[in-house]
C-alpha positions in Angstrom: -47.4 -54.8 132.1 -49.3 -52.8 130.0 -53.1 -53.1 129.7 -54.6 -54.1 126.3 -56.2 -51.4 124.3 -59.7 -51.8 124.2 -59.8 -50.7 120.5 -57.1 -53.0 119.2 -59.2 -55.9 120.9 -62.5 -54.7 119.1 -60.7 -54.4 116.0 -59.2 -58.0 116.3 -62.6 -59.5 117.6 -63.9 -58.1 114.1 -61.7 -59.6 112.2 -61.6 -62.7 113.8 -65.2 -63.2 113.5 -65.2 -62.2 109.7 -62.1 -63.2 107.8 -64.3 -64.0 104.7 -67.7 -62.9 103.6 -70.3 -64.9 105.8 -74.3 -64.8 106.7 -75.4 -63.2 110.1 -78.7 -62.5 111.6 -79.9 -59.1 112.3 -83.7 -59.2 114.0 -84.1 -62.7 112.8 -83.2 -61.7 109.0 -80.2 -63.0 107.5 -77.9 -60.3 105.8 -74.3 -60.5 104.5 -71.1 -59.5 106.8 -68.2 -58.4 104.8 -64.5 -58.4 106.1 -63.4 -54.9 106.8 -66.7 -53.7 107.5 -68.0 -52.9 111.1 -69.4 -56.3 112.2 -72.8 -55.8 113.7 -73.0 -59.4 115.0 -70.3 -58.3 117.5 -72.4 -55.7 118.8 -75.6 -57.2 118.2 -77.5 -55.9 121.0 -76.9 -52.4 120.3 -77.4 -52.6 116.5 -80.4 -54.2 116.8 -81.5 -52.0 119.6 -80.9 -49.0 117.3 -82.6 -50.7 114.1 -85.9 -51.0 116.3 -85.5 -47.4 117.7 -85.0 -45.9 114.4 -87.7 -48.1 112.6 -90.1 -47.0 115.5 -89.6 -43.0 114.9 -89.9 -43.7 110.8 -93.1 -45.4 111.5 -94.3 -42.5 113.8 -93.4 -40.0 111.1 -94.7 -41.7 108.3 -98.3 -41.9 110.3 -98.0 -37.9 110.2 -97.9 -37.7 106.3 -100.4 -37.5 103.8 -101.0 -40.6 101.5 -99.7 -39.0 98.6 -96.6 -37.8 100.1 -93.4 -39.5 100.5 -90.7 -39.4 103.5 -87.0 -39.0 102.6 -84.9 -41.0 105.2 -80.7 -40.8 104.9 -78.5 -43.0 106.9 -74.8 -41.9 107.1 -72.6 -45.0 107.8 -74.8 -47.9 106.8 -72.1 -50.7 107.3 -73.6 -53.7 106.4 -77.2 -52.0 106.2 -78.7 -53.8 109.1 -80.7 -50.6 110.4 -81.7 -49.3 106.8 -83.0 -52.8 106.0 -85.1 -53.1 109.0 -86.6 -49.8 108.0 -87.0 -50.6 104.6 -88.7 -54.0 105.3 -91.4 -52.7 107.4 -91.9 -49.5 105.4 -92.0 -50.2 101.5 -94.7 -47.4 100.8 -94.0 -43.6 100.8 -90.3 -44.1 101.9 -87.3 -43.3 100.0 -83.9 -44.2 101.6 -80.4 -42.7 101.0 -77.6 -44.0 102.5 -73.8 -43.8 102.5 -70.2 -44.8 104.2 -66.8 -43.9 103.8 -66.0 -47.5 103.1 -66.6 -48.5 99.7 -66.3 -52.3 100.9 -69.4 -51.2 103.3 -71.3 -49.7 100.2 -70.9 -53.1 98.5 -72.1 -55.0 101.4 -75.2 -53.0 101.7 -76.0 -53.1 98.0 -75.6 -56.8 98.2 -77.8 -57.3 101.3 -80.4 -54.8 99.7 -80.7 -57.0 96.6 -81.1 -60.1 99.0 -84.1 -58.6 100.4 -85.4 -57.1 97.2 -85.0 -53.4 98.6 -82.4 -52.2 95.8 -85.1 -50.0 94.1 -85.9 -48.4 97.3 -82.5 -47.4 98.5 -79.6 -45.6 96.9 -76.2 -46.2 98.4 -72.8 -44.4 97.8 -69.5 -43.8 99.2 -68.9 -40.6 100.9 -67.8 -39.0 104.4 -70.5 -37.7 106.1 -72.6 -35.3 103.4 -69.8 -35.7 100.6 -71.7 -38.0 98.5 -72.8 -36.8 95.3 -76.0 -38.2 95.6 -77.1 -36.5 98.6 -75.1 -33.2 98.1 -78.2 -31.2 96.9 -80.9 -33.2 98.8 -83.0 -32.4 101.7 -84.3 -34.9 104.4 -87.2 -35.6 106.5 -84.6 -37.7 108.7 -81.1 -38.1 109.0 -79.7 -40.9 111.2 -75.7 -41.6 112.3 -74.6 -44.5 114.2 -71.6 -42.6 114.3 -68.2 -44.0 115.9 -67.9 -42.7 119.3 -64.6 -43.2 120.3 -62.9 -40.1 120.3 -59.0 -41.3 119.9 -57.3 -44.3 118.3 -55.2 -45.0 121.4 -54.2 -43.9 125.0 -52.4 -41.1 123.6 -54.8 -38.6 122.0 -51.8 -36.6 120.5 -51.2 -39.9 118.2 -51.8 -39.2 114.5 -52.1 -42.1 112.2 -54.2 -43.4 109.5 -57.1 -45.7 110.8 -58.0 -49.0 109.2 -61.4 -49.4 107.6 -62.3 -51.1 110.8 -60.9 -48.9 113.2 -63.1 -46.1 111.3 -66.0 -47.8 112.2 -65.3 -47.3 115.8 -63.4 -44.0 116.3 -64.1 -40.5 115.2 -60.8 -38.7 116.1 -61.7 -35.7 118.0 -65.2 -35.9 116.8 -64.2 -34.2 113.6 -66.7 -36.3 111.7 -69.4 -35.3 114.3 -68.9 -31.7 114.1 -69.2 -32.1 110.2 -72.7 -33.8 110.6 -74.2 -31.2 112.9 -72.6 -28.2 111.3 -74.2 -29.3 107.9 -77.3 -30.7 108.9 -79.5 -27.7 108.4 -78.2 -27.3 104.7 -79.4 -31.0 104.2 -82.9 -31.2 106.4 -86.4 -30.3 105.2 -88.2 -27.7 107.4 -89.1 -29.6 110.5 -86.7 -32.3 109.6 -85.2 -34.1 112.6 -81.7 -35.2 113.1 -80.7 -38.2 115.1 -77.3 -40.1 116.1 -76.2 -42.8 118.3 -74.0 -42.3 121.5 -72.6 -44.0 124.3 -71.7 -41.8 127.5 -69.4 -44.7 128.7 -67.4 -45.3 125.8 -67.8 -41.8 124.2 -66.5 -38.7 125.5 -69.9 -36.4 127.2 -67.5 -33.1 127.3 -66.2 -33.5 123.9 -69.9 -34.0 122.6 -71.6 -30.9 124.6 -68.5 -28.5 123.3 -69.3 -29.6 119.7 -73.1 -29.5 120.1 -72.4 -26.1 121.5 -70.4 -24.9 119.0 -72.4 -25.6 116.3 -75.8 -24.4 117.4 -77.2 -27.8 118.9 -78.5 -29.5 122.1 -79.9 -32.7 122.5 -82.4 -35.0 124.3 -82.5 -38.7 124.5 -84.9 -40.6 122.7 -84.3 -44.2 124.2 -81.3 -46.1 125.9 -80.3 -49.5 126.4 -77.5 -51.7 127.6 -75.6 -53.6 125.4 -73.2 -56.4 125.8 -69.9 -56.9 123.6 -69.1 -60.8 123.7 -65.6 -61.9 122.7 -64.6 -65.1 121.2 -60.9 -64.1 121.0 -60.5 -62.9 124.7 -62.2 -64.1 128.0 -64.1 -61.1 128.4 -67.1 -59.1 127.9 -67.8 -55.7 127.9 -71.2 -53.6 128.6 -72.0 -50.8 126.6 -74.6 -48.0 127.5 -76.3 -47.2 123.8 -78.3 -44.0 123.4 -80.5 -42.8 120.7 -80.2 -39.0 120.8 -81.9 -36.2 119.1 -80.4 -33.0 118.3 -82.3 -30.0 119.2 -81.7 -26.4 117.4 -80.5 -24.3 119.7 -81.6 -21.3 117.3 
């Protein structure tokens, strides 16, 4: 009997959890979760860890700027907005946030959550793939973050080519093409001394492919923080443990 595809199991879990728009909790805050948007409740431990850690980095950076200066933060792949909402709720002064997602429903999901928390004037959200959104094409940022989908293939056969559903695109970056674009375009969008952060899992992701692409685009990395996160299934009698790491890209030039 063929073993179940972990990707298919995760997608089915998200569909089952959110067949229609519903409210969930993120670090004690109520947010909306839309269908066909990456379900942060399913990966709650990892998502909350990243929200706390990105918020910590922003706090440290804000402590080093002048009172009349401002800090520009870009989140790529915002999903339901759980991470940027944590950051925005904690830092309402001197901070402006831009966010993008390739999934238009995720953009609407984030906008509704911003309105729910009175943050709609602090955050600009637009649809786009990596840096392609018109709102950010010509902007430069102090900090860019992406919790990128670190599964490198959609199935057991890496040569398989097929269109991915919105939920699959929240989990899979085929051959890390999106990551390559993220890294190769970063220097055109970072301010001087700007920082580039992203999430990764050496358990689920491909460390070899990560290192290859980073080397080819002129970057190395360091681990800022890490945690184990359990994925709890309701559709199957199983759970998965994932290692979630917050990495910072370090220029090799």
